[in-house]
PAMARBA-903972 format. One record per residue (C-alpha): residue number from 1; residue in three letters; x, y, z. Coordinates in Angstrom, 3 decimals. Each point is the difference from the previous one (the first is absolute). Layout:
REM residues N
   resi   resn         c1         c2         c3
    NUM    ALA          X          Y          Z
...
END
This chain:
REM residues 460
   resi   resn         c1         c2         c3
      1    MET   -265.591     89.999   -114.640
      2    SER      0.776      3.873      2.782
      3    LEU      3.380      0.998      0.031
      4    THR     -0.178     -0.173      3.563
      5    SER     -0.772     -3.733     -0.385
      6    SER      3.062     -1.105     -2.595
      7    LEU      2.341      1.859      2.549
      8    THR     -1.492     -2.325      2.471
      9    THR      0.646     -2.832     -1.935
     10    ALA      3.661      0.981     -0.595
     11    LEU      0.711      0.568      3.097
     12    GLY     -0.851     -3.177      1.336
     13    ALA      2.045     -1.407     -2.917
     14    LEU      2.913      2.026      1.486
     15    ASN     -0.420     -1.485      3.437
     16    ALA     -0.420     -3.469     -0.714
     17    SER      2.780     -0.284     -2.411
     18    GLN      2.498      1.837      3.034
     19    GLY     -1.252     -1.847      2.228
     20    GLY      1.189     -3.156     -2.389
     21    ILE      3.091      1.634     -0.338
     22    GLN      0.367     -0.041      3.655
     23    VAL     -1.330     -3.282      1.317
     24    THR      2.799     -1.189     -3.118
     25    ASN      2.816      2.129      1.521
     26    ASN     -0.532     -1.771      3.344
     27    ASN     -0.371     -4.064     -2.138
     28    ILE      3.575      0.952     -1.600
     29    ALA      1.294      1.276      3.598
     30    ASN     -1.080     -2.593      1.653
     31    ALA      0.838     -2.667     -2.734
     32    ASN      2.881     -1.970      2.057
     33    THR     -1.701      0.782      3.388
     34    ALA     -0.872     -3.135      1.980
     35    GLY     -3.493     -0.573      0.515
     36    TYR     -1.483      2.606     -2.296
     37    THR     -2.995     -0.807     -1.424
     38    GLU     -0.414      2.434     -3.990
     39    GLU     -3.209      2.123      0.547
     40    VAL     -1.720      0.662     -2.987
     41    VAL     -2.456      3.758     -0.395
     42    ASP     -4.182     -0.501      0.378
     43    LEU     -1.095      1.870     -3.097
     44    GLN     -3.883      0.185     -0.674
     45    THR     -2.047      1.084     -2.301
     46    ALA     -1.236      3.365      1.557
     47    ALA     -3.502      1.712      0.484
     48    PRO     -2.207      0.386     -3.413
     49    VAL     -0.240      3.976     -1.029
     50    GLN     -3.753      1.258     -0.694
     51    ASP      0.346      2.403     -3.376
     52    GLY     -3.559      0.694     -0.062
     53    THR     -1.626     -3.150     -1.318
     54    VAL      2.965     -1.473     -0.686
     55    GLN      2.564     -2.186      2.550
     56    LEU      3.813      0.199     -1.321
     57    GLY      2.497     -1.967      1.864
     58    GLY      2.171      1.536      3.124
     59    GLY      3.303     -1.066     -0.458
     60    VAL      1.656     -2.191      2.237
     61    ALA      0.505      0.102      4.533
     62    LEU      2.890     -0.840      1.353
     63    GLN     -1.912     -1.838      3.106
     64    GLY      2.998     -1.186      2.024
     65    TYR      3.581     -2.669     -0.133
     66    THR     -0.442     -3.728     -0.126
     67    SER      2.555     -2.232      1.125
     68    VAL      0.097     -3.578     -2.101
     69    ARG     -0.423     -2.214      2.110
     70    ASP     -1.019     -4.250      0.020
     71    GLU     -1.318     -0.745      2.913
     72    LEU     -0.262     -3.545     -0.844
     73    LEU      3.878     -0.300     -0.747
     74    GLN      0.971      2.346      3.081
     75    MET     -2.235     -3.390      2.399
     76    GLN      2.083     -2.612     -2.113
     77    LEU      3.319      1.897      0.684
     78    GLN     -0.737      0.555      3.652
     79    GLN     -0.783     -4.090      0.200
     80    GLN      3.220     -0.760     -1.578
     81    THR      1.814      2.475      2.008
     82    SER     -1.901     -2.038      2.621
     83    SER      1.563     -3.576     -1.144
     84    GLN      2.934      0.659     -0.350
     85    GLY      0.823      2.631      3.451
     86    SER     -0.858     -3.969      0.964
     87    ALA      2.339     -1.972     -2.328
     88    ASP      2.487      1.941      0.902
     89    ALA     -0.347     -0.098      3.464
     90    GLN     -0.387     -3.726      0.638
     91    THR      3.237      0.230     -3.382
     92    ASN      2.188      2.015      1.784
     93    ALA     -0.736     -2.232      3.682
     94    MET      1.078     -3.361     -1.583
     95    GLN      3.028      1.361     -1.629
     96    GLN      1.234     -0.294      4.101
     97    ILE     -1.782     -2.738      0.487
     98    GLU      1.047     -2.186     -2.855
     99    PRO      3.537     -0.570      0.491
    100    LEU     -0.450     -1.966      3.807
    101    PHE     -0.632     -2.768     -1.997
    102    THR      2.185      0.620     -3.221
    103    THR      3.014     -2.732     -0.445
    104    SER      2.312      1.370      2.923
    105    SER      2.923     -1.582      2.344
    106    ASP     -2.597      0.524      2.709
    107    ASP     -3.461     -0.192     -0.853
    108    ILE     -2.492     -2.233      1.440
    109    GLY      0.219     -3.031     -3.444
    110    THR      4.422     -0.270     -0.025
    111    GLU     -0.398      0.227      3.953
    112    MET     -2.231     -3.316      0.030
    113    SER      2.170     -1.446     -2.801
    114    THR      2.944      0.642      1.870
    115    LEU     -1.580     -2.199      3.365
    116    PHE     -0.650     -2.406     -1.797
    117    SER      3.441     -0.537     -1.709
    118    SER      1.248      0.179      3.477
    119    LEU     -1.685     -2.941      1.457
    120    SER      0.283     -1.859     -3.112
    121    ALA      3.852      0.847      0.040
    122    LEU     -0.053     -0.970      3.868
    123    ALA     -1.698     -3.504     -0.971
    124    THR      4.338     -0.755     -1.030
    125    ASP      1.144      0.519      3.494
    126    PRO     -2.448      0.101      2.954
    127    THR      2.762      1.256      2.215
    128    ASP      1.378      2.537     -1.983
    129    THR     -0.129      2.796      2.678
    130    ALA      0.405      2.793     -3.286
    131    SER     -2.969     -1.816     -2.073
    132    ARG     -1.878      0.026      2.728
    133    GLN      0.884      3.844      0.931
    134    ALA     -1.050      0.676     -3.924
    135    VAL     -3.969     -1.684      0.971
    136    LEU      0.011      2.479      2.378
    137    SER      1.381      3.347     -1.996
    138    ALA     -2.725     -1.345     -2.667
    139    GLY     -2.494     -0.357      2.643
    140    GLN      0.784      3.627      1.224
    141    GLY      0.142      0.943     -3.503
    142    LEU     -3.754     -1.134     -0.464
    143    ALA     -1.248      1.970      2.745
    144    SER      1.800      2.900     -0.876
    145    ALA     -1.349      0.072     -3.376
    146    PHE     -3.057     -0.176      1.208
    147    ASN      0.427      1.972      2.597
    148    THR      1.489      2.820     -2.217
    149    ALA     -3.020     -0.492     -2.695
    150    SER     -2.543      0.426      2.768
    151    ASN      1.467      2.814      1.456
    152    THR      0.746      2.484     -3.015
    153    LEU     -4.281     -1.327     -1.441
    154    THR     -0.785      1.686      3.452
    155    SER      2.458      3.479      0.039
    156    GLN     -1.824      0.279     -3.980
    157    GLN     -3.292      0.327      1.806
    158    VAL      1.106      2.414      2.376
    159    GLY      1.415      1.689     -3.050
    160    LEU     -2.981     -0.029     -2.025
    161    ASN     -1.657      1.410      3.114
    162    THR      1.934      3.459     -0.250
    163    GLN     -1.289     -0.703     -3.444
    164    VAL     -3.757      0.159      1.105
    165    THR      0.799      3.231      1.825
    166    GLN      1.441      1.705     -2.965
    167    ASP     -2.536     -0.502     -2.136
    168    VAL     -2.898      0.818      2.092
    169    GLY      1.333      3.412      0.752
    170    GLN      0.605      0.335     -3.679
    171    VAL     -3.535     -1.035     -0.828
    172    ASN     -1.520      2.908      3.037
    173    ARG      2.521      2.525     -1.284
    174    LEU     -1.874     -0.574     -3.863
    175    THR     -2.833      0.007      1.047
    176    GLN      0.004      3.336      1.760
    177    GLN      1.502      1.478     -3.293
    178    ILE     -2.963     -1.469     -1.973
    179    ALA     -2.899      0.555      2.527
    180    ALA      1.759      4.015     -0.203
    181    LEU     -0.287      0.209     -3.946
    182    ASN     -3.914     -1.560     -0.125
    183    PRO     -1.625      3.369      1.463
    184    GLN      2.737      1.809     -2.562
    185    ILE     -1.568     -1.740     -3.414
    186    VAL     -3.684      0.680      1.428
    187    ALA      0.866      3.041     -0.059
    188    SER      1.270      0.273     -3.290
    189    HIS     -2.434     -1.849     -1.978
    190    GLN     -2.740      2.561      1.906
    191    THR      1.629      2.637     -0.925
    192    ASP      0.295     -0.875     -3.675
    193    PRO     -2.406     -2.926     -0.282
    194    ALA      2.412     -0.948     -3.388
    195    GLU      3.127     -0.578      1.501
    196    ASN      0.001     -3.834      1.453
    197    GLY      2.721      0.833      2.735
    198    GLY      3.197      0.638     -2.610
    199    THR      3.630      0.253      2.312
    200    LEU     -1.615     -1.339      3.043
    201    GLN     -1.486     -2.449     -1.167
    202    ASP      3.206     -1.478     -1.649
    203    GLN      1.255      0.555      3.486
    204    GLN     -2.465     -2.061      1.801
    205    ASP      0.268     -2.202     -3.083
    206    GLN      3.842     -0.322      0.761
    207    LEU     -0.884     -0.752      3.370
    208    ILE     -2.728     -2.131      0.031
    209    GLN      3.065     -1.943     -2.311
    210    GLN      2.549      0.450      2.956
    211    LEU     -2.616     -1.800      2.275
    212    SER     -0.909     -2.303     -2.111
    213    ALA      3.505     -1.654      0.769
    214    LEU     -0.362     -0.050      2.833
    215    THR     -3.706     -1.769      0.604
    216    ASN     -2.682     -1.442     -2.243
    217    VAL     -2.257      3.365     -0.144
    218    GLN     -3.800      0.271     -1.372
    219    VAL     -0.616      3.287     -1.305
    220    THR     -3.459      1.488     -0.177
    221    GLN     -0.497      3.558     -1.481
    222    THR     -3.043      1.860      1.812
    223    ASN     -0.598      3.671      0.184
    224    ASN      1.833      0.301      2.925
    225    GLY      3.315     -0.376     -1.685
    226    VAL      1.749     -3.661     -0.496
    227    THR     -1.111     -2.592      2.839
    228    LEU      2.865     -2.525      0.961
    229    ALA     -0.751     -3.139      1.476
    230    THR      2.356     -3.474      1.307
    231    GLY     -0.646     -3.161     -2.663
    232    ASN     -2.047     -1.370      3.240
    233    GLY     -1.780      3.910      0.121
    234    THR      1.421      1.880      2.683
    235    PRO     -0.180      3.523     -0.759
    236    LEU      3.047      1.749     -0.465
    237    VAL     -1.434      3.549     -1.812
    238    VAL     -3.661      1.073      0.419
    239    GLY      0.188      3.348     -1.930
    240    SER      2.399      2.801      2.362
    241    GLN      0.195     -3.186      2.299
    242    SER      2.640     -2.557      0.918
    243    TYR      0.516     -2.811      1.513
    244    SER      2.462     -0.760      2.006
    245    LEU      1.752     -4.114      0.431
    246    GLN      1.301     -0.540      3.193
    247    THR      2.182     -2.767      1.003
    248    SER      0.462     -2.013      2.731
    249    THR      2.438     -2.696      1.621
    250    SER     -1.546     -3.346      0.933
    251    ALA      0.044     -2.945      1.890
    252    ASP      3.069     -1.817     -2.230
    253    GLY      1.480      3.019     -0.547
    254    SER     -0.746      0.854     -3.714
    255    THR     -1.613      3.683     -1.463
    256    GLN     -3.465     -0.106     -0.052
    257    VAL     -1.769      2.358     -1.814
    258    LEU     -3.899      1.900      0.927
    259    ASP     -1.902      2.338     -1.644
    260    GLN     -1.387      2.606      1.877
    261    SER     -2.224     -1.869      2.106
    262    GLY      2.825     -1.820      1.022
    263    ASP     -1.479     -3.001     -1.706
    264    ASN      2.789     -2.377     -0.441
    265    ILE     -0.043     -0.047     -4.249
    266    THR      3.717     -1.582      0.202
    267    SER     -1.055     -3.338     -2.533
    268    SER     -2.907      1.932     -2.229
    269    LEU      2.565      2.040     -1.238
    270    GLN      0.985     -1.015     -3.890
    271    GLY      2.003      1.605     -2.080
    272    GLY      3.268      1.990     -0.830
    273    ASP      2.869      0.546      2.009
    274    LEU     -1.663     -0.548      3.283
    275    GLY     -2.351     -2.530     -0.731
    276    GLY      2.951     -2.334     -1.327
    277    THR      2.303      0.014      2.950
    278    ILE     -2.811     -0.725      1.690
    279    GLN     -0.089     -2.490     -1.196
    280    VAL      3.753     -1.442     -0.407
    281    ARG     -0.801      0.855      4.499
    282    ASP     -3.202     -1.552      0.785
    283    GLN     -0.207     -2.598     -2.771
    284    THR      3.705     -0.910     -1.902
    285    ILE      2.355     -0.086      2.829
    286    PRO     -2.232     -1.588      2.514
    287    ASN     -0.601     -2.888     -2.795
    288    ILE      4.092     -0.556     -0.433
    289    LEU      0.567     -0.457      3.644
    290    GLY     -2.985     -2.164      0.989
    291    GLN      1.540     -2.124     -2.892
    292    LEU      3.115      0.282      1.317
    293    ASP     -0.678     -0.500      3.454
    294    THR     -2.245     -2.671     -0.594
    295    LEU      3.234     -1.908     -1.574
    296    ALA      2.460      1.167      2.241
    297    ASN     -2.264     -1.929      2.390
    298    GLN      0.083     -3.207     -2.155
    299    VAL      3.363     -0.215     -0.941
    300    GLY      0.606      0.750      3.854
    301    THR     -2.385     -2.740      1.426
    302    ALA      0.841     -2.220     -2.648
    303    PHE      3.973      0.373      1.057
    304    ASN     -1.061     -0.129      3.516
    305    SER     -1.903     -3.634     -0.135
    306    ALA      3.309     -1.588     -2.301
    307    GLN      1.984      1.691      2.719
    308    THR     -2.189     -1.641      2.690
    309    SER     -0.223     -3.335     -1.184
    310    GLY      4.165     -0.148     -0.290
    311    PHE      3.316     -0.383      2.143
    312    GLY      2.518      2.966      0.782
    313    GLN      3.711     -1.298     -0.107
    314    SER      0.406     -0.355      3.903
    315    GLY     -3.290     -2.840     -0.205
    316    ASN     -2.457      2.733      1.552
    317    ALA     -3.485      0.192     -2.018
    318    GLY     -0.410      3.168     -2.391
    319    THR     -1.080      2.338      1.315
    320    ASP     -2.279      3.168     -2.536
    321    PHE      2.394      1.231     -2.886
    322    PHE     -1.737      3.344      0.041
    323    ASN     -1.626      1.867      1.764
    324    LEU     -4.343      1.118     -0.891
    325    PRO     -2.220      1.934      1.484
    326    ALA     -3.917     -1.055      1.625
    327    ASN     -1.762      1.010     -3.152
    328    VAL      1.528      0.019     -3.481
    329    SER     -0.855      4.112     -0.657
    330    GLY      3.689      1.430      0.730
    331    SER      2.317     -3.402     -1.091
    332    ALA      2.003      1.309     -2.150
    333    ALA      0.466      3.297      2.347
    334    SER      0.800     -2.176      3.096
    335    ILE      1.470     -3.265     -1.741
    336    SER      3.745     -0.637      1.898
    337    LEU      2.567     -2.883      0.897
    338    ALA     -1.112     -2.268      2.523
    339    LEU      3.629     -2.081      0.013
    340    THR      2.899      1.577      1.255
    341    ASP      2.392     -2.907      0.104
    342    PRO      1.133     -1.505     -3.185
    343    THR     -0.330     -2.977      1.843
    344    GLN     -3.675      0.329      0.374
    345    VAL     -0.926     -0.322     -3.500
    346    ALA     -2.134     -3.626      0.012
    347    ALA      2.120     -1.744     -3.017
    348    SER     -0.277     -3.741      2.209
    349    SER     -3.097     -2.052     -0.152
    350    ASP      1.097     -2.602      2.740
    351    GLY      2.085      2.595      2.060
    352    THR      3.821     -1.704     -1.088
    353    PRO      1.978      3.173     -0.789
    354    GLY      1.406     -1.357     -3.515
    355    SER     -4.218     -0.345     -0.960
    356    SER     -1.854      2.278     -3.349
    357    GLY     -2.502     -2.117      0.080
    358    ASN     -2.177      2.580      0.999
    359    LEU      1.201      2.851     -2.793
    360    ALA     -2.416     -1.673     -1.777
    361    ASP     -2.743      1.706      1.625
    362    PHE      1.613      3.019     -0.650
    363    ALA      0.787     -0.457     -3.946
    364    ALA     -4.082     -1.355      0.348
    365    ILE     -0.810      3.713      0.564
    366    GLN      1.092      1.633     -3.908
    367    THR     -2.593     -2.472     -1.530
    368    THR     -2.628     -0.585      2.009
    369    ALA     -2.823      1.668     -0.594
    370    LEU     -1.322      2.814      3.376
    371    PRO     -3.395      0.035      1.038
    372    GLY     -0.693      2.886     -2.755
    373    GLY      0.638     -2.684     -2.685
    374    SER      3.426      1.038     -1.363
    375    THR      3.534     -1.061      1.145
    376    PRO      2.125      2.809      1.759
    377    THR      1.512      1.431     -3.371
    378    ASN     -3.130     -0.160     -1.906
    379    THR     -1.934      1.877      2.680
    380    TYR      2.652      2.469     -0.015
    381    ALA      0.395      0.116     -3.834
    382    ASN     -3.375      0.321      0.018
    383    LEU      0.140      3.177      1.889
    384    VAL      2.848      1.484     -2.128
    385    TYR     -1.846     -0.536     -3.277
    386    GLN     -3.108      1.663      2.202
    387    VAL      1.915      2.932      0.783
    388    GLY      1.255      0.736     -3.511
    389    ASN     -2.822      0.178     -1.316
    390    LEU     -1.745      2.189      2.181
    391    SER      2.732      2.177     -1.449
    392    ALA     -0.074     -0.523     -3.232
    393    THR     -3.444      0.222     -0.281
    394    ALA      0.136      3.367      1.711
    395    THR      2.465      1.092     -2.455
    396    ALA     -2.069     -0.761     -2.421
    397    GLU     -2.619      1.232      1.198
    398    SER      1.948      3.411      0.070
    399    SER      0.935     -0.191     -3.560
    400    ALA     -3.480     -0.287     -1.494
    401    THR     -1.253      2.546      2.488
    402    ALA      2.639      2.151     -1.161
    403    ALA     -0.395     -0.187     -4.372
    404    SER     -3.335     -0.116      0.949
    405    ILE     -0.328      3.649      1.768
    406    LEU      2.892      1.184     -2.908
    407    GLN     -2.753     -1.056     -2.367
    408    ILE     -3.163      1.611      1.911
    409    ASN      2.280      3.113      0.009
    410    ASN      0.947      0.000     -3.766
    411    GLN     -3.942     -0.187     -0.314
    412    ILE     -0.027      2.993      2.757
    413    SER      1.914      1.900     -1.814
    414    SER     -0.752      0.016     -3.875
    415    GLU     -3.619      0.299      1.593
    416    SER      0.723      3.302      2.893
    417    GLY      3.955      0.594     -0.554
    418    VAL      1.236      2.788     -1.905
    419    SER      1.238     -0.308     -3.956
    420    ILE      2.422      2.948     -1.091
    421    ASP     -1.151     -0.145     -3.169
    422    GLN     -3.842      0.139      0.765
    423    GLU      0.462      2.675      1.966
    424    THR      2.333      1.829     -2.503
    425    THR     -2.393     -0.337     -2.911
    426    ASN     -3.156      0.907      2.739
    427    LEU      2.234      3.170      0.802
    428    ILE     -0.155      1.125     -3.688
    429    LYS     -3.459     -0.785     -0.416
    430    TYR     -1.057      1.665      3.034
    431    GLN      2.521      3.439     -0.881
    432    GLN     -1.760     -0.367     -3.742
    433    SER     -3.474      0.318      1.666
    434    TYR      0.832      2.837      2.054
    435    GLN      1.406      2.253     -2.538
    436    ALA     -3.426     -0.674     -2.451
    437    ALA     -1.458      0.596      3.613
    438    ALA      1.372      3.274      0.269
    439    GLN     -0.236      0.866     -4.172
    440    VAL     -3.528     -0.171      0.633
    441    VAL      0.162      2.393      2.941
    442    ASN      2.100      1.605     -1.785
    443    VAL     -2.573      0.598     -3.553
    444    VAL     -2.921      0.659      2.579
    445    ASN      2.046      2.499      1.606
    446    GLY      0.487      1.559     -3.517
    447    LEU     -3.581     -0.394     -0.745
    448    PHE     -1.804      1.734      3.078
    449    THR      2.899      2.656     -0.684
    450    ALA     -1.175      0.461     -2.994
    451    THR     -3.744     -0.071      1.286
    452    MET      0.858      2.567      2.129
    453    ASN      1.039      2.871     -2.351
    454    MET     -2.679     -1.117     -2.095
    455    MET     -2.199      1.439      2.504
    456    ASN      1.672      2.467      0.970
    457    PRO      2.035      1.464     -3.243
    458    THR      1.296      3.082      1.932
    459    THR      2.987     -2.103      1.618
    460    ALA      1.198     -1.445     -3.774
END
């Protein structure tokens, strides 16, 4: 091999070793940087050198730098992050709903029991004004408990509308940033084909991760950068272009999400905080409200039936116990006590003031199945169970996805994270390689000098 070829080979080794030292220093500097992906030098065998009839190795060539990332793990992390975002949104919402259905002094179950107890107490002395007033107070308490539960759930929906608007705003900000990075990443790859995005790709991965916490995202790698779409295929990012979601208010006052064309995609959005919020607002709460309305209407109807079958203390035929709307929907919000005077309680079965025969009809309500198939108490208990189960399920899913995310992050860290011990070893290796290559340069330089002196003795 000629001295020139030897020098070229040594210089290639110097360049490769220097690149290794630089990337190792960068890895060490970013060891604690969130989202940073370890970089490695891309070294390849240089083209062989032809020396006469002999072909010799050309040494090493530095091709560039490559970030160590596992796209499959990244995809799994995004999916789990989306699931956790949804579970957390549902957990937070249910934690506010659940107290409405826990035993307290004024919850529906307690007020219902108080009403039945007051009617039982009235049976001992149907003429006692205080006992009659207790029945009215208990009836008002039950109506108020239904009103409070319904109004609180409706207020929850209004609050979730605000959360939907905030989530859509965050989605739009993130997609704009992701789209802005696409041409930069493409340009860096065109400048250095061996470079796969590096720091820019790390930034984009972090942004996509944040986006996944808001909604389920489909990620596709293209020649123009990453392409993103919602779970139903609505485009969010294509190349350098981001497509903003919009919000509008429907006739019922709920915030709806529209795509860039104005089409309503609310019902198709799943995953992330946005999907979880919409699920609670549009499915969970309406289901609970529907059951509350049915219970309020059926209990109210049963009390009205018992009340109108008897007579008040003055001997007048009983009138409705509760005011109810014409339709079942809205019953819990609008049910109210219809009686205004203790004497109106229809305890009598024959119109005589001391009769308590009709109170048996009131008492029977407690143990008689409603049209839904269960007694009032059991129907309410089942609703309480459903609410508790929804809350427990959301909490369990949040914990499970958190554990899965931790496991995936540990895998990513083991493959793509920076190990100080490993980087220290690499630094020593590249330093030694650099020193060895520098020594070859010195030797070749000495041989050049000696050769020149031999060709020109007068300079010796």
